N, C-alpha and C positions, 0 to 999 in steps of 0.2 A: 188439322190444327198442328202447328209446329210450335215447339217450345225451345227457347234458347237458355242455355245456362252460362253464367259468367263465373269464372274462377279468378280470384285474386292471385297473382303471381308475385312473388317477392324475389329480389335479386339474390343471386347465389351468395352464400355465406363465405367469408374469407377463409382460406385454408391456412393452417399453421405455416406451411412452406412459403406462401405468398407473404405473410407477415414477416417471417424470418428473412426473406430476400430483401424486403424494404428496410428492416433493421440493419442488415449487413451493409446496404448502400449508405445508410445514415452513419454507421460506425466508420466506414471508409472515408466518408466526407469529412468527419471531424478529424480523423487521423491525418488526412492530407491537408488540413487547414482550410478547407472550403466552408466549414460551419464553425461558429463559435460554440463554446460549451453550452451556453444557455439555450441557443437555438437547437442544438442537438437534443438536449433534455426535453424541450417543449415538443419537438417533432416526434421523439420517441414515445412520449405520452400519448400524442395524437395517433400514432401508428398502433399502439396497443389498444386504443379505444375504437379504431376504425372498424366499420362494418361492411364496407363495400370496396372493391378494387380501385374505383376511381378516387376514393379518399386517400388511399396509399399512393396512387400515382401523383397526386398533387404534392405530397410531402417530399417526393424524390425527383420531381421534374427538373429542378435546377442542378441536380448532381449527376455527373457522368457515371455510367455503370462501367466499371473497370473490367477489362478482359482477364482471362485466367493468367496470362503472362504477367500483367501488372500486379495482380494479387500475389503471385509467387515471388515477384521481385520485392514487393513491400514486406512480405513475410520473411524473406531471407535477410533483408536489411535489419528488420526488427530483431531477428534471432542473433545476428552478428553484434549489433549494438548492445543487446542484453548480455552477451558473452563478455564483451570488453568491460562492462560495468562490474560484472561478477569477478572477472580476473583482477581488476584494479583493487576491488575490496579485499580479495584474498591476498594480494601482494602487500597491501598496507597492513593487513591484520598480522602477517608474519613479522613485520618490522616493528610492531608495537611492543612496548615494554610489558613484561609480565607483572600481573598483580596476583601474588600468591594468596590463595584462600586460607584463612586461619584454620587451625585445627578445630574440628567440630566440638571436641570435648572442652574447649576453652569456655564456651557458654556465654561470653559477653559479646555484644555486637561491636563490629569494627566501625568507628566513627571516621568519616572522611571529610576534610575541609581545611581551611586556612588556619583555624584555631590551633594554638600551640598544644592544647590538650587533646587533639585528635589523634587517633591511632595511626592514621595515614594522613600526614600533613602535606598538603599541596599548595605551594606558595606561587599561585598564578592568579592574575587579575580576574579571570572568568570563573574562578572557583569561589563559592561562598564560604563564609567563616564556618558555618555548620551546614555542610552541603548534603551529605547522604550517610546512610549506614548500611552495612552488610551484616546479615544475621543468619545463623543456621537455625532453621525452624522446621520441625516435623520431618527431618531427613532431607530438606531442600534448602538451598541458599536463596535468600530473599534480599534484594537490593531495594532500599526505600529512599526516595527523595525527601529531604527534610525542608522543603520550601525554598530551594535554592533559586537564585535569580536567573542563571543561565541554563538550568536544567541538567538532568541526568539522563543518559541514553543507554540502551542495551541493543546492540547490533543495529545502530542507526535509528532506533525508534525511541521517542521520548517517554520516560517513565512518568506516569501521571501521579500515582501514589506509591505503588510497589510492583516489583516484577521478579519472577523466579529467574535465576541465572544459573548457568552451568559452566563447567570447565570449557575453555575455548571461546566463550562469548566475548564480544568486544564491548567494553563499557566505557562511558565517557562522563566526565564531570566538568561541565563547562566545555572548554576546548582541549582538555587534557584527556587522552585516550590510553586505555590499557587492554590487554588480553588476559582474561582470568586463567589461572593455572593452579593445579593442585600440587605440582612439584617444581 
C-alpha cells in the first residue's frame, strides 16, 4: 500500500531588493516624463502591495530599464541643475537690501505694511496695508503674517501663521524681498 502526500506550495515572497528595483524603475519613469504623477503614485501603491514578482513585472513592463551609464548621466544633470539653482539664489540673496533687526530690548513688534503707521512702511502694490510683524520672543525672532493678500515668505517658503527667522534669512513681503541683518 502506497500513500501519497500533497503539499501546498506558495509562490516565493517578494524580496525588498526586488520591490526596490521596481520602485526605482517607476521613479526613473516619472523623472524622464514617461509616467504622469498620478500614474506614478498609483503604481507605487500597487508595487508596495504586490506579493508576487509577476505583479511587479506588470507595473514596470512599459518602462525601459535604464543602464548604469544613463543613470549616471541623469544623476549628473540633476546635480548640476541643482547647483545652478542654489548659485542663483545665493547671488540674488547677496544683492538684496538688508532689513536690520530691531534691538531686542525695544520690546515692541515691528509692524510691516503700506499703512503710514507701520514701523517699516513698504509702498508697493503687492504689500498689504497691515502685512506682517517681526517680534523678539523667548530669545528668537518670530515673523508673523497678519493675513496679507500676497503672503509673507522666509527663504522662499510661504509663512502660514508664523516662522522663526535668523540673521541672513531672506524674507519677502509680497514681491518685496530683504535679507535680515543684525548690523
